[in-house]
PAMAR-694748 format. One record per atom (N, C-alpha, C): y, z, x; atom name; residue in one letter. Coordinates in Angstrom, 2 decimals. Atoms other than C-alpha are relative to their C-alpha. Layout:
PAMAR-694748
@y->Y; z->Z; x->X; atom->CA; res->A
...
***
This chain:
PAMAR-694748
@y->-0.61; z->-0.81; x->1.03; atom->N; res->M
@y->71.73; z->-65.00; x->-41.81; atom->CA; res->M
@y->1.42; z->0.36; x->0.47; atom->C; res->M
@y->-1.37; z->-0.27; x->-0.41; atom->N; res->N
@y->75.48; z->-64.63; x->-41.80; atom->CA; res->N
@y->0.39; z->1.45; x->-0.26; atom->C; res->N
@y->-0.44; z->-1.39; x->0.06; atom->N; res->K
@y->77.52; z->-61.44; x->-41.69; atom->CA; res->K
@y->0.15; z->0.50; x->-1.43; atom->C; res->K
@y->-0.17; z->-0.42; x->1.38; atom->N; res->Y
@y->78.13; z->-61.40; x->-45.46; atom->CA; res->Y
@y->-1.34; z->0.38; x->-0.63; atom->C; res->Y
@y->1.33; z->-0.31; x->0.54; atom->N; res->H
@y->74.44; z->-61.48; x->-46.33; atom->CA; res->H
@y->-0.56; z->1.27; x->0.63; atom->C; res->H
@y->0.44; z->-1.24; x->-0.65; atom->N; res->K
@y->73.68; z->-58.78; x->-43.76; atom->CA; res->K
@y->0.68; z->1.22; x->-0.61; atom->C; res->K
@y->-0.74; z->-1.09; x->0.61; atom->N; res->S
@y->76.39; z->-56.61; x->-45.27; atom->CA; res->S
@y->-0.55; z->0.33; x->-1.39; atom->C; res->S
@y->0.56; z->-0.22; x->1.34; atom->N; res->S
@y->74.94; z->-57.08; x->-48.77; atom->CA; res->S
@y->-1.36; z->0.68; x->0.08; atom->C; res->S
@y->1.30; z->-0.65; x->-0.17; atom->N; res->L
@y->71.45; z->-56.14; x->-47.57; atom->CA; res->L
@y->0.15; z->1.46; x->0.42; atom->C; res->L
@y->-0.25; z->-1.38; x->-0.40; atom->N; res->K
@y->72.83; z->-53.02; x->-45.90; atom->CA; res->K
@y->0.44; z->0.84; x->-1.20; atom->C; res->K
@y->-0.44; z->-0.73; x->1.19; atom->N; res->L
@y->74.55; z->-52.02; x->-49.15; atom->CA; res->L
@y->-1.16; z->0.30; x->-0.94; atom->C; res->L
@y->1.17; z->-0.22; x->0.85; atom->N; res->I
@y->71.32; z->-52.46; x->-51.11; atom->CA; res->I
@y->-0.89; z->1.09; x->0.59; atom->C; res->I
@y->0.79; z->-1.03; x->-0.67; atom->N; res->F
@y->69.49; z->-50.35; x->-48.53; atom->CA; res->F
@y->0.63; z->1.38; x->-0.19; atom->C; res->F
@y->-0.70; z->-1.27; x->0.18; atom->N; res->I
@y->72.13; z->-47.61; x->-48.77; atom->CA; res->I
@y->-0.16; z->0.51; x->-1.43; atom->C; res->I
@y->0.17; z->-0.39; x->1.40; atom->N; res->I
@y->71.90; z->-47.61; x->-52.57; atom->CA; res->I
@y->-1.42; z->0.50; x->-0.25; atom->C; res->I
@y->1.39; z->-0.40; x->0.20; atom->N; res->A
@y->68.10; z->-47.39; x->-52.47; atom->CA; res->A
@y->-0.24; z->1.39; x->0.59; atom->C; res->A
@y->0.16; z->-1.32; x->-0.64; atom->N; res->I
@y->68.18; z->-44.44; x->-50.05; atom->CA; res->I
@y->0.72; z->1.08; x->-0.80; atom->C; res->I
@y->-0.77; z->-0.97; x->0.80; atom->N; res->T
@y->70.88; z->-42.68; x->-52.10; atom->CA; res->T
@y->-0.72; z->0.34; x->-1.29; atom->C; res->T
@y->0.71; z->-0.23; x->1.26; atom->N; res->L
@y->68.93; z->-43.12; x->-55.32; atom->CA; res->L
@y->-1.27; z->0.82; x->0.22; atom->C; res->L
@y->1.25; z->-0.72; x->-0.28; atom->N; res->I
@y->65.65; z->-41.92; x->-53.80; atom->CA; res->I
@y->0.30; z->1.45; x->0.37; atom->C; res->I
@y->-0.33; z->-1.36; x->-0.41; atom->N; res->L
@y->67.26; z->-38.89; x->-52.14; atom->CA; res->L
@y->0.54; z->0.84; x->-1.16; atom->C; res->L
@y->-0.62; z->-0.79; x->1.07; atom->N; res->S
@y->69.26; z->-37.86; x->-55.18; atom->CA; res->S
@y->-0.98; z->0.32; x->-1.13; atom->C; res->S
@y->0.90; z->-0.27; x->1.12; atom->N; res->T
@y->66.45; z->-38.16; x->-57.73; atom->CA; res->T
@y->-1.25; z->0.77; x->0.41; atom->C; res->T
@y->1.26; z->-0.63; x->-0.37; atom->N; res->Y
@y->63.37; z->-37.06; x->-55.79; atom->CA; res->Y
@y->0.16; z->1.21; x->0.91; atom->C; res->Y
@y->-0.13; z->-1.09; x->-0.95; atom->N; res->W
@y->64.60; z->-34.81; x->-52.99; atom->CA; res->W
@y->0.93; z->1.09; x->-0.53; atom->C; res->W
@y->-0.97; z->-0.97; x->0.51; atom->N; res->L
@y->67.62; z->-33.15; x->-54.64; atom->CA; res->L
@y->-0.20; z->0.31; x->-1.48; atom->C; res->L
@y->0.30; z->-0.19; x->1.43; atom->N; res->N
@y->66.21; z->-33.36; x->-58.20; atom->CA; res->N
@y->1.23; z->-0.12; x->-0.88; atom->C; res->N
@y->-1.19; z->0.25; x->0.80; atom->N; res->L
@y->69.48; z->-34.68; x->-59.58; atom->CA; res->L
@y->-0.29; z->-1.10; x->-1.02; atom->C; res->L
@y->0.12; z->1.06; x->0.99; atom->N; res->K
@y->69.72; z->-36.74; x->-62.73; atom->CA; res->K
@y->0.92; z->-1.15; x->0.40; atom->C; res->K
@y->-0.86; z->1.15; x->-0.25; atom->N; res->I
@y->71.16; z->-40.23; x->-62.56; atom->CA; res->I
@y->1.18; z->0.12; x->-0.96; atom->C; res->I
@y->-1.18; z->-0.23; x->0.82; atom->N; res->G
@y->74.66; z->-39.53; x->-63.82; atom->CA; res->G
@y->1.02; z->-1.11; x->0.18; atom->C; res->G
@y->-1.07; z->0.99; x->-0.06; atom->N; res->Y
@y->77.95; z->-41.31; x->-64.02; atom->CA; res->Y
@y->0.38; z->-0.35; x->1.43; atom->C; res->Y
@y->-0.33; z->0.28; x->-1.39; atom->N; res->G
@y->78.53; z->-41.02; x->-60.27; atom->CA; res->G
@y->-0.90; z->-1.06; x->0.60; atom->C; res->G
@y->0.94; z->0.99; x->-0.52; atom->N; res->I
@y->75.39; z->-42.98; x->-59.41; atom->CA; res->I
@y->0.21; z->-1.34; x->-0.68; atom->C; res->I
@y->-0.26; z->1.25; x->0.73; atom->N; res->V
@y->76.12; z->-45.56; x->-62.12; atom->CA; res->V
@y->1.28; z->-0.65; x->0.53; atom->C; res->V
@y->-1.24; z->0.52; x->-0.57; atom->N; res->F
@y->79.67; z->-45.92; x->-60.78; atom->CA; res->F
@y->-0.24; z->-0.58; x->1.38; atom->C; res->F
@y->0.35; z->0.51; x->-1.33; atom->N; res->L
@y->78.25; z->-46.37; x->-57.28; atom->CA; res->L
@y->-0.70; z->-1.35; x->-0.10; atom->C; res->L
@y->0.67; z->1.29; x->0.22; atom->N; res->F
@y->75.96; z->-49.16; x->-58.57; atom->CA; res->F
@y->1.01; z->-1.10; x->-0.34; atom->C; res->F
@y->-1.00; z->0.99; x->0.40; atom->N; res->V
@y->78.92; z->-50.92; x->-60.17; atom->CA; res->V
@y->0.85; z->-0.42; x->1.19; atom->C; res->V
@y->-0.83; z->0.30; x->-1.16; atom->N; res->I
@y->81.04; z->-50.68; x->-57.03; atom->CA; res->I
@y->-0.76; z->-0.84; x->1.02; atom->C; res->I
@y->0.81; z->0.77; x->-0.96; atom->N; res->V
@y->78.23; z->-51.94; x->-54.79; atom->CA; res->V
@y->-0.29; z->-1.39; x->-0.54; atom->C; res->V
@y->0.22; z->1.31; x->0.59; atom->N; res->G
@y->77.45; z->-54.75; x->-57.21; atom->CA; res->G
@y->1.23; z->-0.89; x->0.15; atom->C; res->G
@y->-1.24; z->0.77; x->-0.16; atom->N; res->Y
@y->81.09; z->-55.85; x->-57.15; atom->CA; res->Y
@y->0.21; z->-0.38; x->1.46; atom->C; res->Y
@y->-0.15; z->0.30; x->-1.42; atom->N; res->T
@y->81.14; z->-55.63; x->-53.35; atom->CA; res->T
@y->-0.94; z->-1.12; x->0.43; atom->C; res->T
@y->0.95; z->1.07; x->-0.32; atom->N; res->I
@y->78.02; z->-57.80; x->-53.09; atom->CA; res->I
@y->0.49; z->-1.33; x->-0.56; atom->C; res->I
@y->-0.58; z->1.22; x->0.60; atom->N; res->Y
@y->79.63; z->-60.31; x->-55.46; atom->CA; res->Y
@y->1.12; z->-0.54; x->0.88; atom->C; res->Y
@y->-1.11; z->0.44; x->-0.86; atom->N; res->R
@y->82.73; z->-60.41; x->-53.25; atom->CA; res->R
@y->-0.51; z->-0.52; x->1.34; atom->C; res->R
@y->0.58; z->0.49; x->-1.26; atom->N; res->N
@y->80.56; z->-60.84; x->-50.13; atom->CA; res->N
@y->-0.52; z->-1.42; x->-0.16; atom->C; res->N
@y->0.52; z->1.35; x->0.19; atom->N; res->F
@y->78.81; z->-63.88; x->-51.58; atom->CA; res->F
@y->1.12; z->-1.00; x->-0.28; atom->C; res->F
@y->-1.14; z->0.87; x->0.24; atom->N; res->K
@y->82.11; z->-65.30; x->-52.77; atom->CA; res->K
@y->0.70; z->-0.33; x->1.33; atom->C; res->K
@y->-0.60; z->0.21; x->-1.32; atom->N; res->A
@y->83.58; z->-64.85; x->-49.27; atom->CA; res->A
@y->-0.88; z->-0.89; x->0.86; atom->C; res->A
@y->0.92; z->0.85; x->-0.76; atom->N; res->S
@y->80.47; z->-66.42; x->-47.76; atom->CA; res->S
@y->0.12; z->-1.46; x->-0.42; atom->C; res->S
@y->-0.14; z->1.36; x->0.52; atom->N; res->K
@y->80.85; z->-69.46; x->-49.99; atom->CA; res->K
@y->1.31; z->-0.62; x->0.49; atom->C; res->K
@y->-1.29; z->0.49; x->-0.47; atom->N; res->N
@y->84.53; z->-69.80; x->-49.07; atom->CA; res->N
@y->-0.04; z->-0.27; x->1.50; atom->C; res->N
@y->0.11; z->0.18; x->-1.44; atom->N; res->D
@y->83.67; z->-69.44; x->-45.38; atom->CA; res->D
@y->-0.77; z->-1.28; x->0.33; atom->C; res->D
@y->0.77; z->1.23; x->-0.23; atom->N; res->E
@y->81.08; z->-72.23; x->-45.61; atom->CA; res->E
@y->0.80; z->-1.24; x->-0.36; atom->C; res->E
@y->-0.82; z->1.15; x->0.39; atom->N; res->E
@y->83.56; z->-74.52; x->-47.37; atom->CA; res->E
@y->1.04; z->-0.34; x->1.06; atom->C; res->E
@y->-1.02; z->0.24; x->-1.04; atom->N; res->K
@y->86.09; z->-74.08; x->-44.55; atom->CA; res->K
@y->-0.58; z->-0.69; x->1.22; atom->C; res->K
@y->0.62; z->0.60; x->-1.19; atom->N; res->K
@y->83.60; z->-75.20; x->-41.91; atom->CA; res->K
@y->-0.31; z->-1.44; x->-0.18; atom->C; res->K
***
């Protein structure tokens, strides 16, 4: 597993922990901040896979 895939898995783990803590432990509703966080992480994962593909093409 390369560094880009590890980074994407870490981001998914961080999002899962954030969602669980904010909804169940802090009793917060899923608002615009959490949705914005999902969008940003999704874009970051997309960029990681794009960078991984470019890295494989260079080798």
